[in-house]
N, C-alpha and C positions, 0 to 999 in steps of 0.2 A: 216299229224298227224297218221293214220292207218298204215303207212310204219314201225313204231317201233313195238320192241317186247312186250310193256307194255300197250298200249291204244287200245280199240275198241270202234268207236264212237256208241252211242244209240240215244236217243231223244235229239234233240239240243234245247236248252233253249235260251241264248244270249251270247254275247261274249264282251270283252273290249280289246283293242289295246293300251299297253302302250306307251310313247314317244320312248322307245328304240327298239320297234317291238316285245315284248313278248305279249302273249295273254293269257287272263284269259276266260275260257269257262265254262258254266253252262249248266244244263240239267239233264239227268242222263246217265253216260256211265260206260263201265266195265275197271277195270283197272287190270293187272296181274303183278305187280312189286313186287314179294315176297321178294327179296333182300331188298327193303327198308320198306316191310309192308304194302304197298298199294294193296290189293286184294278186289275184288268185285265191288259194284258200288258207284261211287264217282259223287258228283254233282257239286264241284268246283274244276277245274284242270287247272293247268297252264303249258304254253307251252314257250318253247324258240322262239327266232326270225326266227329261220329256221323251225319252225313247229314241232319239236320233244318235247318229254315229258320232262318238267324241272324237272330234278330228285334232284334239290337243294331245291324243295318247298314242304310245307306240303299240301296235296291235302285234300280237305274236302268231308265228307260224310253227307247225310240227310236220312230221311225214305221216301223220295218221291222228284220229280223232282224240281230244282230251276229254274223257266221259265225266270224269268228277274232279273236283277240287274243294279243299276247306281252307278258310283264312285261320290263320295261326295267331297266338296272343300278340307277336311282334309286328303283326301285319303281312308277313309272307303268307305264301300259299303252298299247301301240299296238293299234288295234282296226279291222277292215274289216267293212263293213256292206252292206245293201242299204237304205239310209235316207237320208234328207236333214234330219233333226231328231234331236237326242239332248237328253233334258231340256228339250225345248222350244226349243232354240237350233239355228241351222243349222250342219251338218257335212257334210264331204266323205265320201266313201266310205272314206276312210282318215284317221283322226283319233287323238288322244291324251288319255287321261283320266289324273286324278291317282290315287295309291293308292287313296283312297275312292271313286273311281270319278266323281267330279266333273269335267266337262268341262275340258280344258287349252286355252284360247283362243288361246294363244302358238304353237300348232303347226299351220299352215294348209297343206296339200298341194294342195287344189284338184282332187283326184281325183273326177271325176263320172261315169265310167264304167268298166264293168269289173268284175274279181275280183282281190283280193290274197290268195293262197293260203300265202304263205312269207315269214318275217321272220328277220332277224340283226341284232340289236342289237349296238353297238359301245360300249366304255366311254366314249367322249367324248360320247355323246347321238346320233350319228349312227346311222341304222338303214336297211338293206338290205329292199327289199320286192319280193317275186317273185309273179308272175301274168300278167294281161294288163289292161292299164288304161289310161285316159287322164286329161289333166287339162285344166281348162277353158280354160285359157289356150293350149293346144296340141292343139286338137281333132282334129288330123290326124297326130298323133305317138303311136303305139301303145307303150306301155313295157311290156316283160317282166321288167326287172330294173334296178331304179335305186336309188341311195342317196340319201337324204334327210338333211339338214341338221337340227339341234335346231328349229329354227323351221319346218321343213316344206317348205323350198325344196329344189331339186335341188342335191346336191353337184357343183359345176363341176370337181372333180377326178376324177370317176368318169366315165367314157364308158359310156353304157347299151349294150348289145349289139344288134345287129339280128339277130332271130331269125324264121325260117320253116321252114315244111314242108319245104323242099327236095324230096328224091327220097321220102320217108317217106309212105307211103300210109297214114296213120291219118286218123282223122275228127275227132278232139277239139282238136287244137293249132291252132297253136302257143301253148303256155303253160308257165310254170314252176310247179311246185308243191311244191319243196323246197330249201332252201339249207343247207347242210353245210359248218360252217367247217373250214378246214384250215390247217396249219403255215405260218408266213410272211406272213399276212394275205391268204392264198388263200381262194376259196371255191368248192366244189363246187355247181352249180345242176342240177338234173333236173326233168323233167316230160314234155312230149311235143313234139318238134320234131326236125327234121332237118338245119339249118343254122344256124349261128352267125356272124355277120359273113362271110357267104357262104363259110365252110369247113365241110365235112361234120362235124357232131356230132349224133349220134341219141340224143337224150333224155338226154344228160348231158355236161356240159363243165366245165373247171377254169378260172378266171380270177385274175387278180392283184387287188391294191386298187386299180390304176387303172382296172379294165374290160377289160384286154388279154387275151384267149383264149390260154392255152397249147396246147402240143402234146399234152397228154394227152388220151386218148380219141379221137385221131385217126382210128384205125382200127376204132372200135367200133361195132357193129351190134346192133340189137335185132330182133327177129322180130315179125310182125304176129300178135295174137290177134283172131280173130274173135267178137266177143260178140254177145250178144242185140242190143244197140242199135247196133253198129257196129264198125270197126276199130280197136283199140288198139293202140300200141306205146310205151307209157308207163312211165316209173321215177318213182313217186310219193313214195316215202319211201327215206330213206338213214339209215344208223346206222353206226358204226364203233367197234371196239373198240382199234385201234391205227392206226397210219399205214402199215400192210402190209394192213390188210384193210377192206373196205367190204361191207356187206350191203345189199342194192337189194330194194326190192318194187315191184311195178308190174303192169301188164296187157301180157304178152309172151310169145311162145314162141319160143324159140331165141336165144342170144347168140352173138356171134362178137367177140372182141377183139383181132382183126388176126393172133392167132398161133393161138388154139384155136376151133374153130366147134363149138358143141355145140347142135344142134336140140333136145334134152331139156330145156333149161332152160327153167323157166316160173314166173313170179309172184314167187319169191323165190329170190336167187342170191347167192353170196358171191364177191367179186372180191379178188383178190390184186393190189393196186393198184401196188405195186411195180416190177411187171412192165409198167405201164402208163405210166411217166413221170411219176407224180403225186407231189406234195409237195415233196421237196427234189431232186429229180432236177435235172440239167443246172448243179450248183453247182461252180465249179473245186474241184479236190481237192488239199489241201496233202499230197503223197505222203510228206512226213517227219514226219507226225503220227501218234503210237501212243498207245493208250488201254488200260489195264489196271487190275484186273480188268473184264470186261464179261461178264456182269452184275456190278452190284457192290451191296454191302449196307451200306458204310459210306462209305470214302474210297477214291479211285481216283487213279493217276498219269496224268499227260499228258506225253508226251516229245516236244519238237520238235528236230530236228536243225538246223534254221535258225531263228533268233529273229527274227520280223517286228517292226518298230519300233512302239511303243505298241500292242502287240496285246492284246487281252483274250479271255476263254473266258466263253461265255454258255450256260447251260443253259436250255433251252425245254421246255416240256412238249407234248403232242401237239396242244394248239390255238394253239400258237405263242407262248404267253404266257412271258415271262421269269420264272424262277424263282430263277437264280443268275448273278452276274456276279464275275469275279475277273481282275484285271491278270495278264499274263504277265511275270514279271521275270526269270526263266531259263529254262533249256532245259528245265527239270523242274518241274512244277507239281502240287501236290496239291489234289484239291477234296474238300471235306468235303461228303457228300450225305445224312448222317444226318437232315437236317429233311424232304427229300423222301419223300413216298409212294410207295408200289411203283408202277411203270408204265413206261411207254415214254417216253424224252425224246431230244432231240436237243443235241449238243453243238456248238457254232458257236466258230470260230477267226475272230476279225474283227480288222481294224486300220483304224481310221476308218470309213468307210462301206462298206469294201469287205470282203465274207464270203470268207475264203481256204479254208475246210473246213468240213465239218459231217459228223457221224457219229451213228449212232444209238446210245442209251446206255439200258439197261436196270437200274432199279432193284429190287431185290428183298431186302428185310432179313429 
């Protein structure tokens, strides 16, 4: 990127890679493109898929760094910054831009203090934001996780959790640094904290779509890592390859999941979350539901000894998205799964708004 004559990297914020290999970079950087009128510091900058400055795009500037941003389902971006102006217009610390980087003035959050580190957008335009921040119209209310409506106002159907350090003797919290979607509209939040809604939750917890904290991770403990600049007990990043396994990364030494205490765990760990009550635990089980074969390569058979009224079978992927729905009209139902890609899914049996059973389903073509 620095090999071209127009760009000199400065403080890196975040980046987004488009499907065609182009890159959108944030932070605060120096541009020297006098031909096209881009001179001085810029905070959103486009690059081609070869790494050179994209001279066909309009680069955007602010009066402070843009630290993080996330693409939304409609192609827009939600951004967090240490700035008060963007392209000469006033903005809060959490604002939204169009796909070309132009400010979207229809989104007004009023966030005027703190930092947002994590986002999770929803298909309907709402978005979760995690960090530690305040809004101008509620200066005494510190938010750690909130859900915003498409216009930037708080979603009244979501109760932001109250987060403190509790008994965790670390120096940098409380704050949330990562949001990981989970099946059924749930969300895993991590960071550095010791208590959520006055319940012991050390640096990781699971909540549902209303903001209610579940029983998952109730006996989970992270050990203190004494670093050069203070004590840490944080889980900063999460990724999952299935709903059985989480990989976590952070600054800690020692983990205790309530069953196993391993003082040698540090910095990167794998959690077998099926044993922690995460995901689809605590769902009533219809004991007469049978599914075979499993794993399945094409079609599978679902057998029900009892036939619930108006029942349907729903196949969801690991993020809870519905991929197949089929009414149940007899005790035996054949599901055609040829169109599903390989991976882990969940089969739900429902009647009305009641979920009667759920089983893991593996597709392997």
